[in-house]
N, C-alpha and C positions, 0 to 999 in steps of 0.2 A: 597676060604674062606668058611666059612657058612656065609646065612643072617638070623641070627637071626634078633625079632623083634630088630627095631630102638631106639635107647632116642633117637634121629636128625634124624629129612630129609633135606638134597637138596639137589637145585631141579635146574635144565636145567631154563632158560625163556623162549626162543623161541621155543617155539614146544612142547613145556614140562610142562611146566604149566600158559605158557598162550599162546589162540589164537592169535600169531598177523600179519600173513599172510595178512589180506585185509587191512594192514593199509601198508606192506610196499606193497605191489601189487598195492596199487593209488596209490606211489610213481616208482615201476619201471617206469608204465605206460605213468607217466608223462613226466618222462625220453624219451620214446618212443615218445609219443606225441609231446614233444619239438623239435623232431629234425623228426617227419613228417611223425611217425609212427603209423600204424593201432594199438589199445592195445593188447599184447597175455591175452590167458584163462589162469584163474585164478587157474585150478589147474598146470598149468606147470610152474608158477609163485612158490607156495606155495610150491612143490617139492621142490624148490631151499633158499628156506629163509634159511633154517639153516647155509646156508655156509657163511653169510653177502655181506656185498655192491658188494664189486667188482663181487663179482658168477651174481648177479642182474646185474650188469651193462652187463656182457661176456653176462648172458642171453637175454638185453633186444636188444645190436647194435653191440653184436659183436667182442666184443673188449676185446682182453683176457689182462692181470692183466698189461702189460710190452708196450703195444699201444700206441702209439698216439691218447690224446682225455682223455684216462682211466680213468685219474684221475679229470680229470676237468668232465666229467661224474659222476664218482663219488658222486665226490663232490654237485652235482644238484641234483640228487637221495637224500641222506643225507638229503638237506635243506629240499628239495619237505616232506622226514616223518618226520622229526624234526616239519614240522610245524602242525603235527598233531598224534603223538604217538598214539593215542588211540582212538580218533575215533569211531572203531570197535573192535577193539581190547577187548578181554576177556578174564577173571579165565577161562580153561574149567570146564565145568558145573560141573564135578562128583569130581571138586576138589577144589572147592568153601566148600563145609558141611568136603571133609575128610582134612582143614582149620580149621574151624567153629568149628569142635569138639579138632583138636590137640593141637591148642591157648586155648579151653576153659579146658580144662588138664592140663593148661603151659605147652606145650613139645616144645619144640627151631624149631626152622626151619628155613631154609638159603632159600638164591637164588646163583648161582656161573655161571656165563652166561659169555661170549664173548662179548657183548654190548659191546662200548662208556659207560660210568656213564652219561654223557648228552640225551642218549636217554631210558635208563633203566630207570635212579633215578624216569625222569618227569612219566615214564607209568605204575611204580609199585606205586609211588603217584599216579598217576589220579582213578587207578583201587583199590585205600582205602585199600592195600598190607601193612604190616606191619611185613616184617621181622626183622629174631634179628639179623642179618648177610646179606650184599647182596656185592657181590664182580663183578667187571665187570674188563672189557677185560683193561681198564687201568690206576688199580687201582695199579696195580701191577709189576715189571718187565717179567712175564710171562702170556700168559696166557693157559687156554688146547689146549691140553690132557695135558699138565705139571702139577702135581699138586697141586700146591703148592699154588694155588686158595682155594682150595679144604680145605688146611688142614690151612691157616684164618681162614679162614668161622666155619671152628669146634673147632677153638682156640678162633676165635670170642663170639660164642652160651657155649663154655669153656664142648664144650662134647668130648671125646676121638673119634678120627679116626675113629678106628674100632665099634665104637659104632653108627655109621651113614651109612645112606643110602643112596650113590648120581641117583639121574633119572635123565636120558639126552634120546633125542631122535635122538642123531650121534655116531658112533664110537670114535670118541675122548670123548667124557663127560663117554664112560667105559673105555676108556684106561686111563683117571685122575681119574676115582673113582681107580683104582685096583691101581696103582702108590701107588695113598695115603692113602692103604688098607685097605676101606670105601670096602661094598656092593656097588657092583654094579649093578642097576637095568636100563634094556633095555625095553623104555615101546613101544609101536604101534602105538601111537593114534599121534604125531605130524609130522617132517616134511622129512619122510624118501622116500630118493631119488629113484626115480620106476627101477630094480631091485637089490634096497638090502635088503636083509633080516636083518633084523634086531634079528633075532632070532641063527644068524652064528652069533654073537658079544659073543666077552667073558664074556658074563655075569655074574653074579652072577641068577638072576633071572630078567625074561620079563613081561613084564602084554601090551593082546591088547588094553586093555581099562585103563580106568581113571575109569571103575563103578568095575572091579574087585581089579584094585588096591588100590582103597577103603579096598574091602570086606576085603581085605587081610590085613590090614594095624587098621580098627577099630569091626573084630570081637571078641569078646569076652567082 
């Protein structure tokens, strides 16, 4: 599809709109400390954040998803994270300006995330964000890369899917956007794993930095 200027913006949450890695890294290293292990370097944890809690458990303890003790460890990690979801998490600075001007022009925007609502909702509230739609992992029977959450967000914003941009830092975001008929926008500032080239994803647009995205959306 041709990525025309959007009527609405939809964002992935972790690594696209908000830098949540510091708080998730704290929880991951709390899990390691609970097992008598030394903390992992922040960049190592950051690269796994978009893959969710189970991936962080595997990173922290070497326990595969089906291994004994994995679920218990995941419960511990998420409890540690839930105690402080927004201590150090922040909207990526260039996007603060983008949202201010977007909202000032009364243009709709939303968030579609695979993060459970129990963590996403307090995070969004703590950061003072007011999306017109917030779709979380447990709101519907399916989640990304299924397009249904994106389509539901567009419905709630009363904007046709083809008039939306969906921005994400993971291949599943791009797959979901394309399946929804939205412009798929890949961002390079998020939690892209080492060896994964976000420019190789089947997106419509690619932005290396938040500044480049802001310039493209606010020009003129």
